[in-house]
N, C-alpha and C positions, 0 to 999 in steps of 0.2 A: 473617440472612435474605438470600436471593438476589435480586438486582435483576432488573428486566425484561430488560435486555440480556443479562445472564449466563444467564438462563433461556432466552432465544432461542438463545444459543450452544449450550447444552446440548441443547435440542430438535433442533438441526440437526447435532449431533455435531461442532461446530467447536471445536477445541482451540487456544487461543492459545499461541504460543511465549513464552518469556521475552523481555523486551525486551533487545535486544542493545546492547552498549556502542558508542560511536562509533569509527569506524576512523581518524579523523584529528582535527584541532584544531577541533572544533565540539561542540555539545551536541545530544542527540537531540530535545529539545523546547524551545520557548520559549513561555511564556504571557504575553500582554500584554492586560490588560483581560479581555474575554470570548472572546478568540481564542487557540487553541492551534496553533502552527506546528510541524509535525512534519517533521524533516529527511528527506531522501530515504532510502527503505528499499529494500534490494536483496533478491533472492530467496535468503534464507538460511533453512535449516531444520535444526534440530538442530545448529547451529553450523557448518554447511557450506553453501557456495554451491551452489545446485541447477542454475543455468543460466548458463553462460558461452558467449559466441559471438554470432554475428549472426543476426538474423531474416532469412529469405530466403536463408540459406546453410546454417548448421547446424540452424536451427529453422524450423518452420512456425508459422503463426498460432496454432494450438491450443497449441503448446508455450509460446509467448509469453504466451498467455492464462493458462496455469497459473502461469508465473513472475510475472505481474502480480498474480494472486490471492495468491501467497505474499508479495509485497511488501505487499499490503493487510493481510494477517494481521499482518505486522510493524508496520504503522502502527497498527492497533488495539491491539496489545500495548504500543506506546509510549504511546498515549493512556491505557491502563489504568494504566501505571506512573506517568504524570504526574498523573492525576486520582484514582486509587485506586478509582473507581467509574465504570463506563461509562454509568450512567444520568445522569451529568453532561453527556454529549454532547447538545447541543441540536440541532445540525445539522452534517453534513459540508458545508462551504462550497465547497471546491475541491480537486480532485486535479490534479497535474501529473505526467504520465507521459512518461518518456524511453525510447525503444526503440532498442537498438543494432542497426541494420539496414544492409543493403547500400544503396548510394546510391539504387537504384530501388524500395526497399521502400515500398509505398503504404498498408500496413494497420496503422499505429500505432494508430489508433482502435479497431480490432478487438482488438488485443492488450491495450490498456489497459482494455477492457471487463471483463477479468478482475478488475481492482481495483474498477471501478465496480459491477459486479454483486454483488461481495461486500459492499460498503458498503450497498447496497439490501437485501441479504439480512439483514444484521446489524441495521441501524438503521431499516429500513422507509422510510417517506416522508422521514424525517430524514436518510436516507442519500443522497437525490438531491442532486446537486452540479453546480457549474460545473466545466469540465475543459479541459485542454490535453493533447494527445497528439502527440508529435513523434518523428520518426526522427532519430537522431544518428549521427555517425561512430564514436564509441566511448563507453564508460562505464567508471567506475573498476573495477579488477580484472577487466575484460573481461566484466562481467555483461551479460546480455541485456536486462534491464529494470531501471528504477529509478522509484519513485513517491514523491512527497511530498504532504503534505496540509495544509490549513487547516481547523480544526474550531472551531465556535462551542460554547462551554461555559457551563454555569450557574455 
């Protein structure tokens, strides 16, 4: 039987990628009690990084939004790998988004909306979350965006 969240993904033609392996010495998720901490996810699709470079230089806000959405898909994929069933997600508690931008780039919140909007689309009211969105000087492998999450689980 398909769960509620899996059905919602199918209705919206959202296909989750396979959860990717860590790129360094860390684990993709840690569960403690009823919280699932998901390590920072980068814009990887089909095993390839989709966005490297800086917002405000190589990319506009719309490109960053798309990159953040890809990061969020990878967060949901990691949650599914850790939990087995996305219906175990009680609430997306917090997202932290990092935007690789030029020093004067003011629109990190608009970029990270790509991740926030996807969480609301997938989890409905349970996808509403607290958030930080900051512009940074650089990110690993030169990616344009990285997003991490804290999720309450059943």
